C-alpha positions in Angstrom: 30.4 37.3 86.5 27.4 35.1 85.9 26.6 34.6 82.4 22.7 33.5 83.3 20.8 36.0 85.2 19.2 34.1 88.1 18.1 37.1 89.8 15.0 37.6 87.2 11.7 37.2 89.0 10.4 34.6 86.4 13.6 32.5 87.4 14.3 33.3 90.8 10.2 32.4 91.9 10.1 29.8 89.7 8.2 26.9 91.5 7.9 23.7 89.8 4.8 21.8 89.8 4.1 18.4 90.5 4.8 15.8 87.7 1.1 14.4 88.1 -0.3 18.1 87.4 2.1 18.4 84.4 0.5 14.9 83.0 -2.8 15.8 83.8 -2.3 19.0 81.7 -1.0 17.2 78.8 -3.9 14.6 79.0 -6.2 17.8 79.0 -4.2 19.2 75.9 -4.2 16.0 74.1 -8.2 15.6 74.8 -8.9 19.0 73.5 -6.4 19.5 70.3 -5.5 15.9 69.5 -1.6 17.3 69.9 0.7 15.1 71.3 4.1 16.7 71.3 4.9 19.2 74.0 7.8 21.8 74.4 8.4 22.7 78.1 9.7 26.1 78.1 11.7 26.2 81.6 14.9 28.0 81.4 16.2 24.8 82.8 14.1 21.9 83.5 15.3 20.0 86.9 16.5 16.5 86.4 14.7 15.4 89.3 11.1 16.8 87.6 12.4 15.2 84.3 12.5 11.9 85.9 9.4 12.4 87.7 7.3 13.3 84.4 8.9 10.5 82.6 7.9 7.9 85.5 4.0 9.5 85.4 4.1 9.1 81.4 4.9 5.6 81.3 2.7 4.7 84.6 -0.2 6.4 82.3 1.0 4.5 79.3 0.9 8.2 77.2 2.2 8.0 73.9 3.5 11.6 73.6 6.8 13.4 72.1 8.1 16.2 74.4 11.6 18.5 74.6 12.6 21.1 77.2 15.7 23.3 78.1 18.4 21.9 80.4 21.4 22.5 82.3 24.2 20.1 81.2 24.4 18.6 84.5 26.2 15.7 86.0 22.9 13.8 87.3 21.7 13.3 83.2 23.2 9.8 83.3 22.9 7.1 80.8 20.0 5.4 82.6 18.2 8.9 83.2 18.6 9.5 79.1 17.2 6.1 78.6 14.1 6.7 81.0 13.2 10.0 79.5 13.5 8.5 75.7 11.2 5.6 76.8 8.5 8.6 78.1 8.8 10.3 74.7 11.5 12.9 75.0 13.1 13.7 71.4 15.1 16.7 72.3 17.2 19.0 74.9 18.6 22.3 74.7 21.3 23.8 76.6 23.4 26.1 77.0 27.4 25.5 77.0 28.3 28.8 76.2 32.0 28.6 75.5 34.0 25.5 75.0 36.3 26.6 77.3 36.9 25.1 81.3 39.0 28.4 81.7 35.7 30.8 80.2 33.3 28.4 82.3 34.8 29.1 85.5 35.0 32.7 84.7 31.5 33.1 84.2 30.4 30.6 86.7 28.7 28.3 84.6 29.0 25.4 87.0 29.8 23.0 84.3 33.0 21.6 82.8 33.3 21.0 78.8 34.1 17.5 79.8 30.9 17.3 81.7 29.1 18.8 79.0 30.5 16.0 76.6 29.5 12.9 78.9 26.1 14.4 79.3 25.8 14.9 75.6 27.1 11.2 75.0 24.4 10.1 77.7 21.4 12.0 75.8 22.9 11.0 72.1 23.4 7.6 72.9 19.7 7.2 74.2 18.6 8.8 70.8 17.9 12.1 72.0 18.6 15.3 70.2 20.9 17.7 71.8 21.2 21.2 70.9 23.7 23.4 72.7 24.0 27.1 72.2 27.6 28.7 72.6 29.3 32.1 72.2 32.3 32.3 69.8 34.0 35.4 71.2 33.8 37.8 74.1 32.6 41.1 74.0 34.8 42.8 76.5 38.1 42.2 74.5 38.9 40.4 71.2 39.8 36.5 71.8 43.2 35.6 71.9 42.5 31.9 70.6 39.2 32.6 68.5 39.8 29.0 67.0 39.5 27.1 70.0 35.6 26.9 70.1 35.6 26.6 66.6 37.9 23.7 66.2 35.6 22.0 69.0 32.6 22.7 67.2 34.2 21.3 63.7 35.5 18.0 65.5 31.8 17.5 66.8 30.2 18.6 63.1 32.7 15.9 61.7 32.0 13.2 64.1 28.6 13.6 63.7 28.6 13.8 59.9 30.5 10.5 59.8 29.0 8.7 62.1 24.9 9.8 62.4 24.8 8.1 65.6 27.2 10.2 67.2 26.9 13.8 67.8 29.4 13.8 70.8 32.8 15.1 71.0 35.4 15.2 73.5 37.5 18.1 74.5 
């Protein structure tokens, strides 16, 4: 069972454009509207394209803010997150779905809780806000341990509230 349906045409037929073309369009919008904030609505912006976009923004010396949706992939290293921040990335949003390695494997999400925590740490330490969506119960049957995701989220919230620079939570 896959939680995200990648067979949908708008996902399956996705063709990324070159970072230079994205920045061309950003410059056009800035010239036309004066707006410098951009929300890229890709379902899961590829890290390689995000890197290329960041480098192009920096190369052109644009002052912009931008945010997008991601998958919590291992390739979001500390260095990549710092580069994204330097280019104006202020936030990312991704689907954790559930804070359980067993269930992540069951839905074939392709990530682990520890991986999400590390990626979250990399973004957070770079000064980029992270928003993660998650489900708290199964629609098929009542959860045996309904408090597990809540405990994980509570630990994250407690750590974030006690230290405003830390939104990272380890399992």
